[in-house]
N, C-alpha and C positions, 0 to 999 in steps of 0.2 A: 440819190444814194447809188443807184445802178451805174451812174455815170463815173463814179470813182472806183467801182469794183474791178473793171478790166485793167486800168493802170496799176492798181494794187496787186492783182494777180501776176501781171507781167513783171513788176518790181520784185515780188517774192521769188519768182522763177529765176530771175537774173541773180539775186542774192544767193540762191541755192547753187547755181553754176559756179559763182565766184568762190563760195565756201569749198566746194569739191576741188576746184582748180588750185586753191591755195594749199591743199594737202597732197598734191601730186609731186613726185620727184622728177625734176627736169632732166635728170640723167637717164631716166627710163623712157627714152623715146622708142616707140615700137619700130623695129626694123622689118621691112618687107622681105629681107633675106633670111631671117630666122625660119628654119624648117626647109630651106631650099639649098641645093648644092652650092658650095663656095664657088664664086666666079673663077674661071680658069685664067691663069697667067703664066708667063715664063719670063722671069726678070733676072738680070745679071746680079751676081752676088757682090756684096760690098767689098769683101776682102779678096775675091777672085773673080774679077769682071768677065773673064773668059768662060766661066761656068755660070749656070743658071739654076734657079729654084722655081719649082712648080708645085702647087698643091697636090697634083697627081702623085708626087713622090711620097706623100704622107698617107695614102690610102692604107687602111688597116690599122691606123694609129689614131688615138685621141690626141689633139695638139692645140696649142694656142697660137694665134697670129696676133702679134702686137704691132700696131701701126704707130710709129714714133718719128721724131725728128730732133736734130741737135738744137734747133732754135726754139723748141717747145719747152716752156717753163713747167707745165704740168707733167711733162714726161720725166723731168728731174725729180719730181715729187714721188712718182711711182717706181722709179728705177731701182732703188735699194731693195724694194719688195720683190721685184722681178729677179734681181741677182740672188736673193735668198731662196726664192722658189726654184731657180735653176740649180743651185747647189744641192737642194734637197732631192733633185731628180725625180719628182713626182709626175711631171708632165713635160714633154718637150715644148720649148718656146721658140717660135720663129719670128723674126722681126721683118717688118717692111718699112724701110727708111723712106719717109714721104717728103717729096719736094725739097731735097737736101743736096749738099755737095758731098762727094766721097771723102774729101779731106776733113771736112768739119765733122762728119759722122764718125769716121775712124778716130779722130781726136777725142770726141765725146765718149766713145766706148772705152778708149784707153784710160781716160780719167776716171770714169765711173764704174768700170767693169763691164764685161760682155755677157749678159745672161742668155744670149741667143745661140741656138744650135747652128743657125745660119741667118744671114740678113740679106734680103732682096732689096734692090734699089728701085724705087718708083720715083724717078727723077722728075718726070713731067706730071705726075699725079693721076694719070689715066686709069691705073688699076684701082687707086683709091676711089675714083668716081664709080667704078664697077661695084665696089664694096659699100658704097653709100657713106663714105667717110665725111662726117660733118666737120671734124677737126681732130687734131691729135692730142692726146693719145686715144686710141680705140683698140679694144681687144676682142677677139672672136674666139669662141670655143668651137672647135670643129671635130665632129665625130669620126669614127672609123670608116664610114662610107663617104666622107667628104662633105657632109651636110653641116651648115652653120646651125648650132643649137642655142647659142647665147651671144649677145653683143653688149659689151661694156663701153659706154661712152664716157670719156673722161678718165682720170687716173684710177687705177685699181687701188683700193684701200685694204687694210688688213681685214676689215669687216666684210667687204665684198668678196675678198679671196676666201675667207673661212666660211662665210654663210651661203655664198652662191656658187662661185666658180669651182672650188675644190670638191664640194659634195656632188656637183654635176659631173665633173671629170671622173671622180671615183665611180659613180653610177655608170657612166658611159664605158669606162675601162672594164667594168665587170660584165658587160653585155657581150 
């Protein structure tokens, strides 16, 4: 009898871990950057390559950094929501075009609308590595002091926008 007790206990523990794992949201991967200053960068702008964008320019404001690409199917899914959010002028949205060409990125924005106050070009993906980008799209909520307070992996949905991002943005803007 005792011989079967240990394997039974191990089996039950494994079933418990499986049950917990099946109820987790795979989009909620914890980011080591949350609660830390946004990595610094100075990248050329998509529409004015002679000018650059840096997160330092945004100190004192709550803002969103949306990492996207013209080749990204999921980016097309969230794009109309970003355009609507941009028109509402509730929070500035800055884009980081990831591993893309200037011509394809500009064409994509011309077709779908441009929700971004500015777009930085991360052509080689090095800044994306600093931000821990797993894949596009990813969106970061950055507070007035330049600290990342939230990371959305995958496309923003209306539910995520209304239940997580906007309440957080409103709270940060009031501080």
